[in-house]
Backbone as CSV, one residue per row, in Angstrom:
resi,resn,N_x,N_y,N_z,CA_x,CA_y,CA_z,C_x,C_y,C_z
1,MET,1.226,-1.357,0.078,-0.158,0.357,0.204,1.347,0.737,0.118
2,GLY,1.153,1.896,-1.045,2.401,3.119,-1.781,0.966,4.502,-0.956
3,ARG,1.494,5.220,-0.113,1.196,6.493,0.327,0.783,7.786,-0.326
4,LYS,0.769,7.833,-1.409,-0.043,8.233,-2.213,-1.168,7.630,-3.063
5,ARG,-1.552,5.831,-2.469,-2.289,5.556,-3.380,-3.757,5.354,-2.060
6,ASP,-3.296,5.413,-0.571,-4.645,5.384,0.148,-4.661,5.791,0.919
7,ILE,-4.529,7.602,0.393,-4.898,8.879,0.841,-6.353,8.596,0.091
8,SER,-7.249,8.296,-0.230,-8.363,8.060,-0.157,-8.810,7.232,-0.058
9,ALA,-7.860,5.808,0.110,-9.477,5.025,1.571,-8.736,5.474,2.925
10,TYR,-8.018,6.731,3.232,-7.424,6.346,4.643,-8.649,7.830,4.793
11,ARG,-8.524,8.602,4.155,-9.959,9.661,4.704,-11.471,9.283,3.876
12,SER,-11.774,7.873,3.225,-12.955,7.919,3.720,-12.844,7.320,5.089
13,TRP,-12.336,5.668,5.290,-11.883,5.091,6.942,-12.526,6.443,7.397
14,GLN,-11.599,8.032,8.034,-11.973,9.116,8.825,-12.793,9.076,8.513
15,ASN,-13.797,9.631,6.725,-15.074,10.499,7.527,-16.219,9.190,7.141
16,MET,-15.880,8.188,7.674,-17.399,7.144,7.975,-17.443,7.019,9.442
17,LYS,-15.585,7.096,10.030,-16.284,7.095,11.619,-16.451,7.859,12.632
18,THR,-16.711,9.421,11.543,-16.893,11.358,11.137,-17.966,10.990,11.654
19,ARG,-19.444,10.383,9.774,-19.985,10.002,10.655,-21.458,9.519,11.546
20,CYS,-20.286,8.732,12.664,-20.716,7.154,13.082,-20.493,8.189,14.974
21,TYR,-19.988,8.605,14.244,-19.014,9.245,15.924,-19.250,11.056,16.498
22,ASN,-19.060,11.664,15.136,-18.963,13.200,16.274,-19.733,14.127,16.422
23,ARG,-20.456,14.599,17.256,-21.657,14.743,17.521,-21.430,15.949,16.746
24,ASN,-20.601,16.729,16.237,-20.353,18.119,16.684,-20.854,17.921,14.657
25,ARG,-20.459,16.857,14.336,-21.255,17.179,12.470,-22.970,16.965,12.775
26,PRO,-23.594,17.820,11.831,-24.621,17.711,12.148,-25.888,16.317,11.765
27,LYS,-24.869,16.053,11.642,-25.180,14.911,10.803,-25.311,13.166,11.622
28,THR,-24.538,13.844,11.729,-24.598,12.651,12.957,-25.624,11.394,13.431
29,GLN,-26.466,12.824,14.160,-27.379,12.052,14.602,-28.269,11.585,14.334
30,ASN,-28.158,11.153,12.531,-29.625,10.699,11.968,-28.306,9.457,12.421
31,TYR,-27.246,8.738,12.266,-26.838,7.601,12.288,-27.233,7.050,13.589
32,ILE,-26.737,8.051,14.849,-26.980,7.269,15.918,-27.991,6.942,16.005
33,ASP,-29.591,8.190,15.870,-30.371,7.485,16.248,-31.021,5.901,14.704
34,ASN,-30.510,6.002,13.953,-30.699,4.556,13.716,-29.423,3.655,13.571
35,GLY,-28.568,4.138,15.362,-28.199,2.967,15.626,-26.797,2.346,14.845
36,ILE,-26.237,3.732,13.744,-25.346,3.243,12.382,-23.998,3.071,13.234
37,THR,-23.103,2.066,13.114,-22.244,1.785,13.954,-20.683,1.474,12.934
38,VAL,-19.416,1.610,13.380,-18.202,0.821,12.850,-17.963,0.155,13.207
39,CYS,-18.252,-1.475,12.722,-17.403,-2.477,13.519,-16.366,-2.533,13.608
40,SER,-16.290,-3.777,15.360,-14.747,-3.669,15.905,-14.174,-3.212,15.550
41,ARG,-13.978,-4.009,14.102,-12.436,-4.231,13.445,-11.380,-3.694,12.746
42,TRP,-12.949,-2.774,12.269,-12.417,-1.487,11.542,-12.248,-0.238,12.725
43,LEU,-13.404,0.298,13.606,-12.726,1.731,14.579,-11.684,2.485,14.478
44,ASN,-10.844,1.281,14.783,-9.614,1.329,15.365,-8.641,1.487,14.925
45,SER,-9.398,0.611,13.395,-7.967,0.009,12.544,-7.929,0.461,11.144
46,PHE,-6.887,1.210,10.217,-7.409,1.796,9.623,-6.839,-0.064,8.010
47,GLY,-5.640,-1.251,8.650,-4.926,-1.133,7.668,-6.023,-1.949,8.279
48,ASN,-6.829,-3.196,8.673,-7.540,-3.976,8.575,-8.957,-3.289,7.487
49,PHE,-9.179,-1.939,7.486,-9.869,-1.430,6.922,-10.048,-1.713,5.487
50,TYR,-8.146,-1.184,5.214,-7.981,-1.589,3.965,-7.889,-2.955,3.676
51,GLU,-7.166,-3.248,4.073,-7.169,-5.347,3.753,-9.103,-5.305,3.314
52,ASP,-9.854,-5.428,4.360,-10.691,-5.102,3.811,-11.578,-4.853,2.402
53,MET,-11.097,-3.755,2.441,-11.988,-2.883,0.776,-11.047,-3.022,0.302
54,GLY,-9.489,-2.113,1.026,-8.940,-3.360,-1.145,-8.756,-1.052,-1.269
55,GLU,-7.485,-1.078,-2.129,-7.967,0.490,-2.503,-9.029,0.936,-3.259
56,ARG,-9.268,2.623,-2.849,-10.112,2.842,-3.320,-10.610,3.804,-4.699
57,PRO,-11.324,2.606,-5.639,-11.520,3.522,-7.087,-11.444,4.325,-6.966
58,GLU,-10.995,5.101,-8.045,-11.718,6.733,-8.345,-12.593,7.218,-8.847
59,GLY,-13.661,8.072,-8.778,-14.237,8.743,-8.459,-15.772,7.284,-7.675
60,THR,-15.646,6.914,-6.375,-16.171,6.293,-5.779,-15.589,6.900,-4.260
61,THR,-16.846,6.126,-3.013,-16.923,6.836,-2.004,-17.648,4.862,-1.141
62,ILE,-17.569,5.335,-0.098,-17.795,3.624,0.767,-19.568,3.802,0.631
63,GLU,-19.854,3.005,0.426,-21.714,2.439,0.621,-21.959,1.688,1.487
64,ARG,-22.677,2.122,2.172,-22.944,0.792,3.006,-24.620,-0.047,1.805
65,ILE,-24.231,-1.414,1.825,-25.222,-1.521,0.893,-26.928,-2.248,1.521
66,ASP,-26.662,-1.557,2.646,-28.429,-2.159,3.850,-28.351,-0.484,4.129
67,ASN,-28.664,0.304,4.211,-28.662,1.446,4.349,-28.443,1.585,5.619
68,TYR,-29.929,0.827,7.236,-29.380,0.752,8.499,-28.558,-0.544,8.707
69,GLY,-27.041,-1.577,7.872,-26.227,-1.718,7.785,-25.409,-1.128,8.939
70,ASN,-24.234,-0.941,9.110,-23.685,-0.992,10.068,-22.222,-1.127,9.089
71,TYR,-21.525,-0.334,8.477,-20.283,-0.038,8.739,-19.006,-0.857,8.503
72,GLU,-18.587,-2.388,7.839,-18.522,-3.496,8.170,-18.420,-4.717,6.864
73,PRO,-17.296,-5.088,7.106,-17.266,-5.804,5.909,-18.038,-6.725,5.016
74,LEU,-19.145,-6.738,5.332,-20.265,-7.770,4.103,-20.996,-6.876,3.610
75,ASN,-20.751,-5.230,4.299,-22.426,-5.158,4.609,-22.131,-3.141,2.924
76,CYS,-19.902,-3.080,3.048,-19.695,-2.618,2.372,-19.656,-2.150,1.281
77,LYS,-18.726,-1.973,0.255,-17.992,-1.637,-1.054,-18.389,-0.058,-1.759
78,TRP,-16.819,-0.051,-2.913,-16.849,1.410,-2.891,-18.103,1.286,-4.111
79,ALA,-19.286,2.333,-5.010,-19.878,2.087,-5.367,-19.145,4.443,-5.622
80,THR,-20.379,4.078,-7.288,-19.878,5.796,-7.281,-21.173,6.408,-6.843
81,ASN,-20.979,8.173,-7.134,-22.921,9.096,-6.961,-23.783,8.198,-7.818
82,LYS,-23.260,7.996,-8.793,-24.776,6.799,-9.177,-26.059,6.189,-8.627
83,GLU,-24.549,5.368,-8.502,-24.799,3.862,-7.506,-25.651,4.568,-6.167
84,GLN,-24.685,4.911,-5.438,-24.947,5.524,-4.195,-26.854,6.408,-4.151
85,GLY,-26.387,7.216,-5.448,-27.851,8.050,-5.751,-29.364,6.884,-4.872
86,ARG,-28.606,5.683,-6.142,-29.535,4.904,-6.219,-30.033,3.599,-4.916
87,ASN,-28.932,3.633,-4.335,-29.507,3.168,-2.850,-30.074,4.088,-1.718
88,ARG,-30.463,5.096,-1.609,-30.949,6.139,-0.732,-32.188,5.570,-0.089
89,CYS,-32.200,5.764,0.847,-34.057,4.457,1.666,-35.236,5.668,1.581
90,ASN,-34.964,6.828,1.103,-35.674,7.967,0.297,-36.002,7.916,-1.225
91,ASN,-35.916,6.151,-1.659,-36.129,5.691,-3.116,-37.575,5.415,-3.168
92,ARG,-37.687,5.161,-4.305,-39.181,4.723,-4.785,-38.888,3.469,-5.019
93,ILE,-39.378,2.663,-4.422,-38.245,1.067,-5.208,-39.445,0.683,-5.667
94,ILE,-39.868,-0.265,-6.966,-40.079,-0.632,-7.912,-40.066,-2.632,-8.398
95,SER,-41.296,-2.734,-7.607,-40.919,-4.353,-8.095,-41.359,-4.506,-9.265
96,TYR,-41.250,-5.292,-10.807,-41.221,-4.893,-11.818,-40.889,-6.756,-12.337
97,ASN,-41.450,-7.364,-12.739,-41.333,-8.787,-13.002,-40.073,-9.416,-12.446
98,GLY,-40.161,-9.974,-11.006,-39.368,-10.490,-10.491,-38.324,-9.784,-10.624
99,LYS,-37.849,-8.509,-10.528,-37.124,-7.500,-10.377,-37.405,-5.880,-9.793
100,LYS,-36.646,-5.920,-8.901,-36.406,-5.224,-7.569,-35.380,-3.934,-8.148
101,GLN,-36.132,-2.568,-7.903,-34.875,-0.959,-8.026,-35.437,0.283,-8.516
102,CYS,-35.171,1.496,-8.508,-35.539,2.400,-7.684,-35.378,2.663,-8.863
103,LEU,-37.196,3.424,-9.107,-37.376,4.420,-10.186,-36.429,5.564,-11.055
104,SER,-35.524,5.618,-10.935,-34.643,5.812,-12.173,-34.159,4.969,-12.604
105,ALA,-33.374,3.923,-11.704,-33.031,3.028,-12.174,-34.297,2.006,-13.892
106,TRP,-35.774,1.634,-13.424,-36.411,1.254,-14.044,-36.428,1.597,-15.641
107,CYS,-36.344,3.835,-15.489,-36.254,4.639,-16.040,-35.285,4.299,-17.078
108,GLU,-34.224,4.236,-16.115,-32.682,4.203,-17.126,-32.594,2.784,-18.334
109,GLU,-33.294,1.710,-17.745,-33.008,0.292,-18.634,-34.531,0.273,-19.409
110,LEU,-35.443,1.546,-18.991,-37.240,0.667,-19.884,-36.698,1.784,-20.823
111,ASN,-36.110,3.184,-20.718,-35.591,4.689,-21.219,-37.245,5.371,-21.743
112,ILE,-37.727,5.546,-20.304,-38.248,6.144,-19.617,-38.318,7.675,-19.614
113,ASP,-38.553,8.799,-19.729,-38.478,10.258,-19.017,-39.000,9.361,-17.436
114,TYR,-38.300,10.278,-16.771,-38.164,9.656,-15.533,-39.765,10.611,-14.887
115,LEU,-39.290,12.109,-14.690,-40.452,13.161,-14.655,-41.877,12.708,-14.878
116,LYS,-42.068,12.213,-15.867,-43.935,11.441,-16.904,-43.431,10.371,-15.493
117,ALA,-42.883,9.443,-15.596,-42.510,7.948,-14.767,-43.362,8.998,-13.282
118,HIS,-42.346,9.087,-12.111,-42.853,9.746,-11.224,-44.231,10.714,-11.593
119,ARG,-44.253,11.408,-12.523,-46.360,11.696,-12.574,-46.872,10.776,-12.176
120,LEU,-46.496,9.674,-13.429,-48.432,9.110,-13.348,-48.004,8.067,-12.311
121,LEU,-47.268,7.526,-11.117,-47.121,6.083,-10.008,-47.932,6.610,-9.452
122,ARG,-48.222,8.852,-9.722,-48.940,8.210,-8.129,-50.721,8.838,-8.128
123,HIS,-50.759,7.761,-9.638,-52.636,7.176,-9.977,-52.368,6.283,-11.200
124,HIS,-51.179,5.478,-11.248,-51.119,4.345,-11.495,-50.101,3.043,-11.442
125,PRO,-50.499,2.217,-11.415,-49.441,0.841,-11.812,-48.171,1.257,-11.874
126,PHE,-47.327,0.887,-12.338,-45.930,1.101,-12.922,-46.082,0.373,-14.237
127,SER,-46.829,-1.163,-14.299,-47.291,-1.642,-15.153,-48.366,-1.045,-16.382
128,TYR,-48.510,0.200,-16.540,-49.512,0.892,-16.571,-48.020,2.463,-17.019
129,VAL,-47.471,3.161,-16.347,-46.341,4.076,-17.135,-45.964,2.734,-17.619
130,ILE,-45.560,1.980,-18.254,-44.382,1.591,-18.777,-45.003,1.204,-20.448
131,THR,-46.719,0.923,-20.630,-47.393,1.554,-21.973,-47.532,2.347,-22.021
132,ILE,-47.289,3.535,-21.372,-47.852,5.107,-22.124,-46.225,5.780,-22.250
133,SER,-46.064,5.092,-21.958,-44.133,5.765,-21.421,-43.610,6.035,-22.512
134,ILE,-43.258,4.755,-22.827,-41.831,3.977,-23.879,-41.778,4.902,-24.933
135,THR,-41.542,5.806,-24.560,-41.125,6.643,-25.206,-39.696,7.387,-25.477
136,PRO,-38.549,7.630,-27.371,-37.620,8.072,-26.807,-37.369,9.318,-25.165
137,LEU,-36.240,9.203,-25.339,-35.856,10.556,-24.626,-35.419,11.628,-24.543
Protein backbone atom coordinates (compact mmCIF):
# COMPACT_ATOMS: atom_id res chain seq x y z
CA MET A 1 0.00 0.00 0.00
CA GLY A 2 1.78 3.10 -1.26
CA ARG A 3 1.50 6.37 0.62
CA LYS A 4 -0.19 8.31 -2.21
CA ARG A 5 -2.45 5.44 -3.21
CA ASP A 6 -3.93 4.90 0.26
CA ILE A 7 -4.80 8.56 0.96
CA SER A 8 -8.31 8.37 -0.55
CA ALA A 9 -9.08 5.13 1.31
CA TYR A 10 -7.77 6.71 4.53
CA ARG A 11 -10.01 9.75 4.05
CA SER A 12 -12.99 7.47 3.51
CA TRP A 13 -12.14 5.58 6.70
CA GLN A 14 -11.86 8.84 8.67
CA ASN A 15 -15.09 10.24 7.18
CA MET A 16 -16.96 7.01 7.95
CA LYS A 17 -16.00 7.28 11.62
CA THR A 18 -16.83 10.99 11.69
CA ARG A 19 -20.33 10.32 10.31
CA CYS A 20 -21.02 7.84 13.09
CA TYR A 21 -19.35 9.40 16.12
CA ASN A 22 -18.63 13.14 15.77
CA ARG A 23 -21.52 14.85 17.53
CA ASN A 24 -20.30 18.24 16.22
CA ARG A 25 -21.25 17.11 12.71
CA PRO A 26 -24.91 18.03 12.03
CA LYS A 27 -25.91 14.77 10.31
CA THR A 28 -24.29 12.47 12.88
CA GLN A 29 -27.57 12.34 14.80
CA ASN A 30 -29.17 10.51 11.84
CA TYR A 31 -26.55 7.76 12.20
CA ILE A 32 -26.95 7.64 15.98
CA ASP A 33 -30.76 7.55 15.75
CA ASN A 34 -30.54 4.59 13.36
CA GLY A 35 -27.92 2.82 15.48
CA ILE A 36 -25.32 2.87 12.69
CA THR A 37 -21.80 2.17 13.90
CA VAL A 38 -18.40 1.11 12.59
CA CYS A 39 -17.50 -2.52 13.30
CA SER A 40 -14.84 -3.15 15.93
CA ARG A 41 -12.46 -4.55 13.30
CA TRP A 42 -12.38 -1.21 11.49
CA LEU A 43 -13.01 1.34 14.21
CA ASN A 44 -9.41 1.76 15.35
CA SER A 45 -7.50 0.07 12.54
CA PHE A 46 -7.08 1.61 9.12
CA GLY A 47 -4.97 -1.44 8.23
CA ASN A 48 -7.93 -3.78 8.80
CA PHE A 49 -10.24 -1.46 6.87
CA TYR A 50 -7.79 -1.33 3.96
CA GLU A 51 -7.28 -5.09 4.05
CA ASP A 52 -11.04 -5.65 3.73
CA MET A 53 -11.95 -2.83 1.33
CA GLY A 54 -8.77 -2.41 -0.68
CA GLU A 55 -7.73 0.72 -2.51
CA ARG A 56 -10.57 3.12 -3.23
CA PRO A 57 -11.18 3.27 -6.99
CA GLU A 58 -11.26 6.78 -8.43
CA GLY A 59 -14.75 8.27 -8.55
CA THR A 60 -16.10 6.16 -5.69
CA THR A 61 -16.81 6.46 -1.98
CA ILE A 62 -17.78 3.94 0.66
CA GLU A 63 -21.39 2.79 0.59
CA ARG A 64 -23.39 0.68 2.98
CA ILE A 65 -25.31 -1.87 0.93
CA ASP A 66 -28.06 -1.98 3.56
CA ASN A 67 -28.69 1.65 4.53
CA TYR A 68 -29.75 0.60 8.01
CA GLY A 69 -26.76 -1.69 8.51
CA ASN A 70 -23.40 -0.86 10.05
CA TYR A 71 -20.10 -0.10 8.42
CA GLU A 72 -18.64 -3.60 8.24
CA PRO A 73 -16.97 -5.79 5.60
CA LEU A 74 -20.09 -7.62 4.39
CA ASN A 75 -22.18 -4.45 4.22
CA CYS A 76 -19.77 -2.06 2.46
CA LYS A 77 -18.45 -1.52 -1.04
CA TRP A 78 -16.89 1.22 -3.13
CA ALA A 79 -19.65 2.86 -5.18
CA THR A 80 -20.06 5.71 -7.65
CA ASN A 81 -22.35 8.67 -6.94
CA LYS A 82 -24.89 7.18 -9.33
CA GLU A 83 -24.88 3.85 -7.47
CA GLN A 84 -25.16 5.61 -4.14
CA GLY A 85 -28.03 7.75 -5.38
CA ARG A 86 -29.90 4.58 -6.22
CA ASN A 87 -29.34 3.19 -2.73
CA ARG A 88 -30.98 5.95 -0.73
CA CYS A 89 -33.66 5.08 1.80
CA ASN A 90 -36.03 7.68 0.31
CA ASN A 91 -36.00 6.17 -3.20
CA ARG A 92 -39.14 4.66 -4.62
CA ILE A 93 -38.39 0.96 -5.04
CA ILE A 94 -40.51 -0.83 -7.62
CA SER A 95 -40.91 -4.58 -8.08
CA TYR A 96 -41.66 -5.56 -11.65
CA ASN A 97 -41.27 -8.91 -13.41
CA GLY A 98 -39.50 -10.38 -10.38
CA LYS A 99 -36.90 -7.60 -10.20
CA LYS A 100 -36.63 -4.76 -7.64
CA GLN A 101 -34.90 -1.47 -8.29
CA CYS A 102 -35.45 2.24 -7.85
CA LEU A 103 -37.56 4.25 -10.26
CA SER A 104 -34.58 5.99 -11.88
CA ALA A 105 -32.96 2.62 -12.66
CA TRP A 106 -36.21 1.37 -14.23
CA CYS A 107 -36.52 4.55 -16.28
CA GLU A 108 -32.96 4.22 -17.53
CA GLU A 109 -33.40 0.52 -18.34
CA LEU A 110 -36.72 1.01 -20.15
CA ASN A 111 -35.88 4.37 -21.73
CA ILE A 112 -38.73 6.13 -19.92
CA ASP A 113 -38.75 9.81 -18.96
CA TYR A 114 -38.24 9.92 -15.18
CA LEU A 115 -40.41 12.97 -14.44
CA LYS A 116 -43.27 11.62 -16.53
CA ALA A 117 -43.07 8.24 -14.78
CA HIS A 118 -42.89 9.89 -11.37
CA ARG A 119 -46.04 11.92 -12.06
CA LEU A 120 -47.96 8.95 -13.46
CA LEU A 121 -47.10 6.75 -10.48
CA ARG A 122 -49.14 9.01 -8.22
CA HIS A 123 -52.32 7.52 -9.71
CA HIS A 124 -51.34 4.46 -11.75
CA PRO A 125 -49.47 1.17 -11.33
CA PHE A 126 -46.00 0.83 -12.82
CA SER A 127 -47.23 -1.53 -15.55
CA TYR A 128 -49.52 1.27 -16.82
CA VAL A 129 -46.67 3.78 -16.69
CA ILE A 130 -44.58 1.48 -18.87
CA THR A 131 -47.28 0.96 -21.49
CA ILE A 132 -47.92 4.65 -22.06
CA SER A 133 -44.44 6.00 -21.43
CA ILE A 134 -42.16 4.08 -23.73
CA THR A 135 -40.91 6.95 -25.83
CA PRO A 136 -37.38 8.08 -26.61
CA LEU A 137 -35.92 10.49 -24.07
